[in-house]
C-alpha positions in Angstrom: 0.6 21.0 17.6 0.1 17.5 16.1 -0.5 14.2 17.8 0.5 11.2 15.7 -1.4 8.0 16.5 -5.1 8.3 15.5 -4.6 11.9 14.4 -2.2 12.0 11.5 -1.7 8.3 11.1 -3.5 5.0 11.9 -3.1 3.6 15.4 -3.5 0.2 13.8 -0.3 0.6 11.8 1.6 1.3 15.0 0.1 -1.6 16.9 0.1 -4.2 14.0 3.3 -3.2 12.3 5.6 -1.3 14.5 5.0 -3.0 17.8 5.8 -6.5 16.5 8.9 -5.1 14.7 10.2 -3.7 17.9 9.3 -6.8 19.9 11.3 -9.0 17.6 14.4 -6.8 18.0 14.5 -5.9 21.7 16.5 -8.9 22.6 19.3 -8.2 20.1 19.3 -4.5 21.1 19.7 -5.3 24.8 22.4 -7.9 24.1 24.5 -6.0 21.5 24.1 -2.4 22.5 23.7 -2.3 26.2 26.6 0.1 26.6 25.2 2.8 24.4 24.1 5.8 26.5 20.4 5.9 25.5 20.0 2.1 25.9 21.8 2.1 29.2 19.7 5.0 30.5 16.4 3.3 29.4 17.4 0.0 31.0 18.3 1.9 34.2 14.9 3.6 34.2 13.1 0.2 33.8 15.0 -1.3 36.7 14.1 1.6 38.8 10.4 1.4 37.8 10.4 -2.3 38.6 12.4 -1.8 41.8 14.7 -4.6 40.5 18.2 -3.1 40.3 19.6 -6.5 39.2 17.1 -7.2 36.4 19.0 -8.8 33.6 18.4 -8.5 29.8 16.0 -11.4 29.7 13.9 -9.8 32.4 14.0 -6.4 30.7 12.9 -7.9 27.4 10.0 -9.7 29.2 8.8 -6.4 30.8 9.1 -4.6 27.5 6.9 -7.2 25.8 4.3 -6.9 28.6 4.3 -3.2 28.3 3.7 -3.5 24.6 0.7 -5.8 25.3 -0.7 -3.1 27.6 0.2 -0.3 25.2 1.8 1.4 28.2 3.2 4.9 27.6 6.4 4.3 29.5 9.3 6.6 28.6 12.0 3.9 28.5 9.9 1.7 26.3 9.4 4.6 23.9 13.1 5.3 23.9 14.0 1.7 23.0 11.2 1.5 20.4 12.5 4.8 18.9 16.0 3.3 18.5 14.7 0.2 16.8 12.2 2.0 14.6 14.7 4.7 13.5 17.0 2.0 12.2 14.1 0.2 10.5 13.0 3.4 8.8 16.6 4.3 7.8 17.1 0.9 6.2 13.9 1.1 4.2 12.2 -1.9 6.0 9.7 0.5 7.5 7.6 3.3 5.9 5.3 5.3 8.1 1.6 5.9 7.6 -0.3 9.2 7.1 -4.0 9.5 6.4 -4.5 10.8 2.8 -6.0 14.1 4.0 -3.0 15.0 6.2 0.1 15.6 4.1 -1.6 18.0 1.6 -2.9 20.0 4.6 0.5 20.1 6.4 2.2 21.3 3.2 -0.5 24.0 2.7 -0.3 25.2 6.3 3.5 25.3 6.2 3.6 27.2 3.0 1.1 29.7 4.5 3.4 30.3 7.4 1.7 28.2 10.1 4.4 26.8 12.5 3.8 23.1 12.9 5.1 21.0 15.8 4.6 17.4 17.0 3.8 16.1 20.5 3.5 12.4 20.8 4.1 9.7 23.5 6.6 8.2 21.1 10.1 9.3 21.5 11.5 12.3 19.5 13.8 9.9 17.6 10.7 7.8 16.6 8.8 10.9 15.6 11.6 12.2 13.4 11.9 8.8 11.8 8.2 8.7 11.2 8.1 12.0 9.5 11.4 11.4 7.7 10.3 8.2 6.0 6.7 8.7 4.9 5.1 7.5 1.6 5.3 11.1 0.5 9.0 11.5 1.3 10.8 13.4 4.0 8.3 15.5 5.9 10.6 16.6 8.7 11.1 20.1 7.2 7.3 20.7 7.7 7.7 20.4 11.5 9.6 23.0 13.6 9.8 21.1 16.9 9.2 17.6 18.2 8.1 16.9 21.8 7.7 13.7 23.8 7.0 12.7 27.4 10.6 13.2 28.3 11.3 16.7 27.0 7.7 18.0 27.7 6.0 15.7 30.2 2.9 13.4 30.3 0.3 14.2 27.7 -2.5 14.1 30.2 -0.9 16.8 32.4 -1.7 20.5 31.7 1.8 21.5 32.9 3.3 19.7 29.9 1.5 22.0 27.5 2.7 25.0 29.6 6.2 23.7 29.2 5.9 23.5 25.4 4.4 26.9 25.1 7.2 28.4 27.2 9.8 26.6 25.1 8.2 27.9 21.9 7.9 31.4 23.3 4.2 31.3 22.2 1.1 32.6 24.0 -1.0 29.6 25.0 -4.1 31.1 23.3 -2.2 31.1 20.0 -1.6 27.3 20.2 -3.9 24.8 18.6 -3.7 21.1 19.6 -5.0 18.4 17.3 -5.6 15.0 18.9 -8.0 12.1 19.0 -7.8 11.6 22.7 -10.2 13.6 24.9 -8.0 13.5 28.0 -5.1 15.1 26.1 -7.4 17.7 24.6 -8.7 18.5 28.1 -5.1 18.9 29.4 -4.2 21.3 26.6 -7.3 23.4 27.1 -6.6 23.6 30.9 -3.2 25.1 29.9 -5.0 27.8 27.9 -4.6 26.2 24.4 -7.2 26.0 21.7 -8.2 22.4 20.8 -9.8 20.4 18.0 -10.6 16.7 18.3 -9.9 14.5 15.2 -12.4 11.7 15.2 -11.6 9.0 12.6 -13.7 5.9 12.1 -11.8 2.7 13.1 -9.6 4.5 15.6 -9.7 3.3 19.3 -11.2 6.6 20.6 -13.8 7.0 17.8 -16.7 5.7 19.9 -16.0 7.8 22.9 -15.8 11.0 20.9 -13.8 14.0 21.8 -16.0 15.5 24.5 -17.0 19.1 24.2 -14.1 20.0 22.0 -14.6 21.2 18.4 -14.5 18.1 16.2 -13.5 17.2 12.7 -13.2 13.9 10.8 -10.5 15.0 8.4 -7.7 17.7 8.3 -9.5 18.9 5.1 -12.2 20.3 7.4 -9.7 22.5 9.3 -9.0 26.1 8.3 -6.0 27.5 10.2 -4.6 31.0 9.7 -1.3 32.6 10.8 -2.8 35.7 12.3 -0.9 37.7 9.7 -2.0 41.3 9.6 -2.9 41.4 13.3 0.5 42.7 14.4 1.4 39.2 15.6 4.9 39.0 14.1 7.9 37.9 16.2 8.0 40.1 19.3 11.0 41.3 21.3 10.7 38.4 23.8 10.6 35.8 21.0 13.6 37.2 19.2 15.6 37.4 22.4 14.7 33.7 23.3 15.9 32.8 19.8 19.1 34.8 20.5 19.7 32.8 23.6 19.4 29.5 21.8 21.6 30.7 18.9 24.2 31.9 21.4 24.3 28.5 23.1 24.8 26.7 19.8 27.4 29.2 18.6 29.4 28.6 21.8 29.2 24.9 21.2 30.6 25.2 17.7 33.2 27.7 18.8 34.5 25.2 21.4 35.0 22.7 18.5 37.0 25.3 16.6 34.4 25.5 13.8 33.5 29.2 14.4 36.9 30.8 15.1 37.0 34.5 15.8 33.9 36.1 14.4 33.5 33.6 11.5 30.3 31.6 10.8 26.7 32.3 11.5 23.5 30.6 12.6 19.8 31.3 12.1 16.4 30.1 13.2 13.1 30.7 11.4 10.5 32.6 13.6 7.8 33.2 11.0 7.0 31.9 7.5 4.5 34.4 6.0 6.2 36.8 5.8 9.5 35.0 6.3 11.4 36.2 9.3 14.6 34.7 10.7 16.7 35.4 13.8 20.4 35.5 12.6 23.5 35.9 14.7 24.9 39.4 14.5 27.9 40.1 12.3 31.3 41.0 13.8 30.8 39.3 17.2 33.0 36.6 18.7 30.9 33.5 18.3 32.1 32.0 21.5 30.9 35.0 23.5 27.4 35.8 22.1 24.6 36.8 24.3 20.8 36.7 23.8 21.0 40.2 22.4 23.6 39.4 19.7 20.9 38.5 17.1 19.2 40.3 14.3 15.7 39.8 12.9 15.9 39.7 9.1 13.3 39.3 6.3 13.1 36.9 3.3 16.0 38.7 1.6 18.3 38.7 4.6 17.8 42.4 5.3 17.3 43.7 8.9 13.8 44.6 9.6 12.3 47.1 12.1 11.7 45.3 15.3 13.2 44.3 18.6 16.6 43.2 17.5 19.5 45.6 16.8 22.9 45.1 15.3 24.0 44.3 11.8 23.1 41.0 10.1 25.8 38.8 8.5 26.2 39.4 4.8 25.2 35.7 4.4 21.8 36.2 6.0 20.3 36.3 2.5 21.6 32.8 1.9 20.1 31.6 5.2 16.7 33.0 4.0 17.2 31.4 0.6 17.8 28.0 2.2 14.8 28.3 4.5 12.5 29.1 1.5 14.1 26.4 -0.7 14.2 23.5 1.8 11.6 24.4 4.4 14.3 24.3 7.1 13.6 25.8 10.5 17.3 26.4 11.3 20.5 26.9 9.3 24.1 26.4 10.5 27.2 27.9 8.7 30.6 26.9 10.1 34.2 27.3 8.8 35.9 23.9 9.2 39.2 22.8 7.8 37.8 19.5 6.5 35.0 21.3 4.5 37.5 23.6 2.8 40.0 20.8 2.2 37.5 18.4 0.7 35.9 21.3 -1.4 39.3 21.7 -3.0 39.9 18.0 -3.4 36.5 17.2 -4.9 35.1 20.3 -6.5 32.4 18.2 -8.3 30.9 16.9 -5.1 31.7 14.2 -2.5 30.0 10.8 -2.9 29.3 8.9 0.3 28.1 5.3 0.7 28.1 2.3 3.0 28.7 4.3 6.2 26.7 3.9 9.4 26.9 7.7 10.1 24.7 8.3 7.0 21.8 7.4 9.3 22.4 10.7 11.0 21.1 12.5 8.0 18.2 10.1 7.5 19.8 7.9 4.9 20.4 4.1 4.9 23.8 2.9 6.0 24.1 0.4 3.1 23.1 0.1 -0.6 22.7 3.7 -1.5 25.1 6.5 -2.5 24.5 10.1 -1.9 26.4 13.2 -3.1 27.3 16.1 -0.8 27.3 19.0 -3.2 30.3 21.4 -3.5 29.6 24.8 -5.0 31.9 27.7 -5.9 32.1 30.6 -3.5 30.7 34.1 -4.2 30.4 37.3 -2.3 27.1 37.9 -4.0 24.5 35.9 -2.0 22.1 35.8 -4.9 24.7 34.1 -7.1 25.6 31.8 -4.2 22.0 31.0 -3.7 21.5 30.2 -7.3 24.4 27.8 -7.2 23.1 26.1 -4.1 19.7 25.7 -5.6 21.1 24.2 -8.8 23.4 21.8 -7.0 21.3 20.8 -4.1 20.8 17.1 -3.4 17.3 16.9 -1.7 18.4 13.9 0.4 21.4 15.7 1.8 20.7 18.6 4.2 24.1 20.2 3.6 26.4 21.8 1.1 30.1 22.6 1.0 31.1 26.1 -0.3 34.5 25.8 -1.8 37.2 27.8 0.0 34.7 28.9 2.6 32.9 26.3 4.8 29.9 24.1 5.4 26.2 24.9 5.4 23.8 22.5 7.1 20.1 22.8 8.0 17.3 21.0 9.7 13.8 21.3 11.1 15.1 23.0 14.2 18.4 24.0 15.8 19.0 20.6 17.3 18.6 18.8 14.1 20.6 21.4 12.2 23.4 20.9 14.7 23.2 17.1 14.4 23.4 17.3 10.6 26.4 19.6 10.8 28.2 17.2 13.2 27.4 14.2 11.1 28.5 15.8 7.8 31.6 17.2 9.4 32.5 13.6 10.6 31.9 12.3 7.1 34.2 15.1 5.7 36.9 14.3 8.2 36.7 10.6 7.3 37.0 11.3 3.6 39.9 13.7 4.2 41.7 11.1 6.3 41.3 8.5 3.7 43.5 10.4 1.3 41.4 9.5 -1.7 41.3 12.1 -4.5 
């Protein structure tokens, strides 16, 4: 579990670059986008915290500036910062900061099967933007889950770490938290986690140290294993929890008409080394799945001995191929009319540009074109996987399979769902335009 400021990136970059960037844009955000749900909710929270139900935009902006000066970890401030920063990263005005020792280590751990997650006081939107627009490219596939003070709780409260462990289905003693702040490390340890302090010269907490926690000055000094060979693969409870999440997502897609009857399939990665995925079972109505309608499969898409029964979809092999190829933590496959129609209309691929919705897949809304690949269908998943690998556009987390449907993926199920929704919207727009 990774902290951001002072641990993976410089606090000074946040304070000297990102804070002024947000401060300059809060007024416009409050004036022009006050009706958006996230903005409206954050403003309501600020009014409640101030006990000023009639506080106007000018007052809210004044308070936000004061909170920035105090470096206050207030959830509504973080929400509004996240909105502003996400747009700045998407437009190319902002590029995040990672210490030189961090990215090589993250990639090595991820390749070795270590599940990486992020817990920061910054909003999940800001975290995704930070990892998605680094000097080393899009690092979001390296992280499975993102947590903030809204979906997990305050970082100085032990209960927050208990909430995260429960959400991940992980034993607390299997969790390792990396942070530069001794209070956060204390809270994680109180919840039964392992801890390591990251103490970097020039960071605000450098002089105070990390208390009695193990301490490193660089990620290069950390050796982290997966526990492979100790019988610690996905257990029955973890697979069933994954099944419950997949069932909820399948019901959502079925309600949209994207998974009619027994069509479509979803998966989530549970382990990297060896690769293990929980995949929705074949032949089941996707609107009525339960936590037990899931199959644990290996890196080839074959069912493995373990807690899950049933028969995996024939396309499980392609899910595994996508997970290996892209580092995705979850894959969505839906059968939508727009995907099939546009696959027929533009078999060479669908070029998209100058659309605000492109931000939803981490791309700028203006000035850049991106191609959504279209590949020919095949009943042989090895052939289909080869076609996907050859045609894949690294910036686009999706592909259309002609005459079949849409595949989309992301770091976790939530992001995979969002990518599927955004790409489907783009396909519907292109279909409605009537352009050949």
